[in-house]
Every structure is written in structure tokens, then in C-alpha cells.
C-alpha positions as CSV (number, residue, x, y, z in Angstrom):
1,M,11.5,3.8,-10.7
2,P,9.0,1.4,-12.4
3,T,10.1,-0.8,-15.3
4,T,7.8,-1.4,-18.2
5,I,7.8,-4.9,-19.8
6,T,5.9,-6.2,-22.8
7,L,4.2,-9.5,-22.9
8,P,2.9,-11.3,-26.1
9,G,-0.1,-9.6,-27.5
10,K,1.4,-6.1,-26.9
11,R,0.4,-6.3,-23.2
12,R,2.5,-3.5,-21.5
13,I,2.9,-4.0,-17.7
14,W,4.8,-1.8,-15.3
15,L,6.8,-3.4,-12.5
16,D,8.4,-2.0,-9.4
17,V,10.2,-3.3,-6.3
18,A,9.6,-2.7,-2.6
19,R,12.7,-3.5,-0.6
20,G,13.1,-3.5,3.2
21,V,14.3,-5.3,6.3
22,V,12.0,-7.9,7.8
23,I,10.8,-6.7,11.2
24,D,8.1,-9.3,11.7
25,A,7.0,-12.5,10.0
26,S,4.2,-14.9,10.8
27,E,2.8,-18.2,9.4
28,S,-0.4,-19.8,10.4
29,S,-3.1,-22.2,9.2
30,V,-6.8,-21.7,9.3
31,S,-9.7,-23.9,8.4
32,V,-12.1,-22.4,5.8
33,V,-15.6,-23.8,5.6
34,H,-17.5,-23.8,2.3
35,Q,-21.2,-24.5,1.8
36,E,-22.7,-25.7,-1.4
37,R,-25.9,-24.3,-2.8
38,D,-29.1,-25.5,-1.2
39,Q,-31.0,-28.1,-3.2
40,R,-34.7,-27.7,-3.9
41,Q,-36.7,-30.8,-4.5
42,Y,-40.4,-31.7,-4.9
43,I,-41.6,-34.7,-3.0
44,G,-45.3,-35.5,-3.5
45,G,-45.9,-32.1,-4.9
46,T,-44.4,-30.4,-1.8
47,P,-41.2,-28.3,-2.2
48,V,-38.4,-29.5,0.1
49,V,-35.2,-27.6,0.6
50,R,-32.1,-29.6,1.4
51,A,-29.2,-27.6,2.9
52,G,-26.0,-27.7,0.8
53,R,-23.2,-29.8,1.9
54,L,-20.4,-28.4,4.0
55,H,-16.7,-29.0,3.3
56,S,-13.6,-27.5,4.8
57,E,-10.0,-26.9,3.7
58,V,-6.9,-25.8,5.5
59,V,-5.4,-22.6,4.2
60,S,-1.9,-21.5,5.0
61,L,-1.3,-17.8,5.7
62,S,2.0,-16.1,5.5
63,K,2.5,-12.4,6.4
64,V,5.5,-10.2,6.7
65,W,6.3,-6.7,7.9
66,L,9.1,-4.7,6.1
67,R,10.8,-1.5,7.1
68,A,11.9,0.4,4.0
69,P,15.1,2.5,3.8
70,D,13.1,5.6,4.5
71,G,11.8,4.1,7.8
72,K,8.3,3.4,6.5
73,E,6.8,0.1,7.7
74,S,4.3,-1.9,5.6
75,A,2.6,-5.3,5.9
76,Y,2.4,-7.8,3.0
77,D,0.4,-11.0,2.5
78,L,2.7,-13.7,1.0
79,S,0.2,-16.6,1.3
80,D,0.1,-17.3,-2.4
81,F,3.9,-17.2,-2.7
82,P,5.5,-17.9,0.7
83,V,9.2,-17.4,1.2
84,D,11.2,-18.5,4.3
85,V,12.3,-15.4,6.2
86,R,13.5,-14.3,9.6
87,V,13.5,-11.0,11.4
88,G,16.5,-9.0,10.1
89,H,16.6,-10.5,6.6
90,D,16.7,-8.2,3.6
91,M,13.7,-8.8,1.3
92,S,12.4,-7.5,-2.0
93,L,8.8,-7.7,-3.2
94,V,7.9,-7.2,-6.8
95,Y,4.5,-5.6,-7.7
96,G,2.9,-4.2,-10.8
97,A,-0.1,-3.8,-13.1
98,A,-1.1,-3.1,-16.6
99,E,-0.3,0.4,-18.0
100,G,-3.0,2.8,-16.9
101,I,-3.6,1.2,-13.6
102,E,-1.9,3.1,-10.7
103,E,-2.2,0.6,-7.9
104,G,-0.1,-2.5,-8.5
105,S,-0.5,-6.0,-7.0
106,V,2.3,-7.8,-5.2
107,F,3.0,-11.3,-6.8
108,G,6.6,-12.2,-6.0
109,A,9.2,-12.1,-3.3
110,L,13.0,-12.5,-3.1
111,N,14.9,-13.0,0.2
112,N,18.1,-11.2,-0.6
113,T,19.8,-12.6,2.5
114,T,19.3,-16.3,1.5
115,G,18.7,-16.0,-2.2
116,K,15.4,-17.8,-2.0
117,F,12.5,-16.5,-4.1
118,N,8.9,-17.5,-5.0
119,F,6.2,-16.2,-7.3
120,D,2.5,-16.6,-7.6
121,K,2.3,-19.3,-10.3
122,S,-1.4,-19.1,-10.9
123,I,-2.5,-15.6,-9.9
124,H,-6.2,-15.7,-9.1
125,C,-8.7,-14.3,-11.6
126,D,-9.3,-11.1,-9.7
127,R,-5.6,-10.4,-9.7
128,L,-5.1,-11.3,-13.3
129,R,-7.5,-8.5,-14.2
130,A,-5.1,-5.9,-12.8
131,F,-2.4,-7.1,-15.2
132,G,-4.7,-7.0,-18.2
133,L,-4.5,-10.8,-18.4
134,Y,-8.1,-11.5,-17.5
135,L,-11.4,-10.5,-19.1
136,P,-11.9,-6.7,-19.4
137,P,-14.8,-5.0,-17.5
138,G,-18.2,-5.6,-19.2
139,F,-16.8,-8.4,-21.4
140,Y,-20.0,-10.5,-21.5
141,K,-22.3,-7.5,-21.5
142,K,-20.7,-6.1,-24.7
143,R,-21.0,-9.4,-26.5
144,M,-24.6,-9.8,-25.5
145,K,-25.2,-6.2,-26.7
146,W,-23.7,-6.9,-30.1
147,G,-25.6,-10.2,-30.3
148,L,-28.9,-8.2,-29.8
149,I,-27.9,-5.5,-32.3
150,I,-26.9,-8.0,-35.0
151,G,-30.0,-10.1,-34.3
152,S,-32.2,-7.0,-34.5
153,G,-30.5,-6.0,-37.8
154,I,-31.1,-9.4,-39.3
155,G,-34.7,-9.3,-38.1
156,V,-35.3,-5.9,-39.6
157,L,-34.0,-7.0,-43.0
158,C,-36.2,-10.1,-42.9
159,A,-39.2,-8.0,-41.8
160,I,-38.7,-5.6,-44.7
161,S,-38.4,-8.4,-47.2
162,A,-41.5,-10.0,-45.8
163,G,-43.6,-6.9,-45.8
164,T,-42.7,-5.4,-42.4
165,D,-43.7,-8.3,-40.3
166,V,-42.7,-7.3,-36.7
167,S,-42.5,-11.0,-35.7
168,F,-39.2,-11.3,-37.7
169,I,-37.7,-8.5,-35.6
170,V,-38.6,-10.2,-32.3
171,A,-37.4,-13.5,-33.6
172,G,-34.1,-11.9,-34.7
173,V,-33.5,-10.4,-31.3
174,I,-34.1,-13.7,-29.6
175,V,-31.9,-15.6,-32.0
176,G,-29.1,-13.0,-31.7
177,F,-29.2,-13.2,-27.9
178,L,-29.2,-17.1,-27.9
179,L,-26.3,-17.2,-30.4
180,S,-24.3,-14.6,-28.4
181,L,-24.3,-16.8,-25.3
182,P,-22.1,-19.7,-26.5
183,V,-19.9,-17.3,-28.5
184,A,-19.2,-15.1,-25.4
185,L,-18.6,-18.1,-23.2
186,L,-16.1,-19.6,-25.7
187,Q,-14.3,-16.3,-26.2
188,G,-14.1,-15.8,-22.4
189,A,-12.6,-19.2,-21.8
190,I,-10.0,-18.7,-24.6
191,K,-9.0,-15.3,-23.2
192,Q,-8.7,-16.7,-19.7
193,V,-6.5,-19.5,-20.8
194,Q,-4.3,-17.1,-22.9
195,G,-3.9,-14.8,-19.9
196,Q,-3.0,-17.7,-17.5
197,R,-0.4,-19.0,-19.9
198,L,1.4,-15.7,-19.8
199,V,1.9,-15.8,-16.0
200,P,5.2,-17.8,-16.2
201,R,6.6,-15.3,-18.6
202,L,5.5,-12.5,-16.3
203,N,7.2,-14.1,-13.4
204,H,10.4,-14.7,-15.3
205,L,10.7,-11.0,-16.4
206,A,9.7,-9.9,-12.9
207,L,12.6,-11.9,-11.4
208,A,15.0,-10.2,-13.8
209,V,13.7,-6.9,-12.6
210,V,14.1,-7.8,-8.9
211,V,17.6,-9.2,-9.4
212,G,18.5,-6.1,-11.5
213,T,17.7,-3.7,-8.7
214,D,20.2,-5.4,-6.3
């Protein structure tokens, strides 16, 4: 039965626990190659494209298979919050999302046999969105839209006072759009920081939910 918690800002999140016996566990490391953007330069008036630099990083992968009490088997990726487990250990995984989102995201694990646990301490941006801790859909588009509307309104008022000069309307739209850019970026950065700072609180409450189910 899901448990509902409330984070600061009246953010309501449901949490649930998947428990089972470990039937398989694996850990591996892979090298991921990233390429920077190509650089375009002009040498003597001739465009020259320089390929972006390549750099690699080693990423650790941790996966586990659990058999639930009803016999159903499921695989989980614990790469962002690995926990030492062996076949036969009893394990609980906590998952959840913001109210209104049916499919939850797994972000913590507890090895009931050893008592060891771990949580995703950062939670990537795409996963924060499921918990309502990241920017809502269309965040920047809405702010650009309001910037254009406000700019157009100011332009219309200026045009009326100046004898319906259309150039004021055009100038208002441009100014509104330009002003909305830094405002939207600043608001987005603030909201992302606020959401990220709530992750420790989310993990703390989630651990209480996991322990409370035992």
C-alpha cells in the first residue's frame, strides 16, 4: 500500500516498497565515450570544421534480480545507488513519484539481510521530474509566451499613446521576448536548486517507509 509524504512547498509524493529475494546480482564496468561539439573556424575565408574532442569515463553498472513473495521476478538497475548483495539475500527497494504520476522511479535499496542501505543522493534531472522536484513540462515556453504577451501589451499601449504607431508594438514584442530570457533562466536555475536540496529529505523519509514495512 503506497504511503504519501509531504515535502516542503506542499509537494506530495507517494512511496511504495518492492521486496523480494535476490536470485541474481551482477556488477560490471564499462567505458563510455563522449564527443564534444565540432568546431567551425574560418581560415583565410575558407570554413574549416574541426572534430570535437573525445573523452571517456568508466561507469559502474549494478543490476539485481528479485523474486517477490508472489513468485514474480523483476530486474532493477542499482547503478546510481549500489548495495552489496548476494544471491539469497532479502532486499527492499523503494520507489515513488509525485501525486498524479502512476509509474514510480526506484531510487533506494535496503539489504534486509545485512542491514546495509543506499539512496540516490543526486537523482538526475530526468528522474527529479517524476517527483515534481524538477521543472514542469513547458516551463520555458510558458515564460517566453508571457514575455511576448506582456511585451505586446506594453507595445500596444505605447502605440495608442503615440497615435497607433505599429513600430511600438513590434518593439514591445522584441523587448518582452529579450527580457523573458534571463528571467526564465534565473527562475529555472532557482527551481532546480530548490528541488535538488529536497533530495536528502526525500531519502530520509523513504528510509523510514522502508524500515517501517519490515
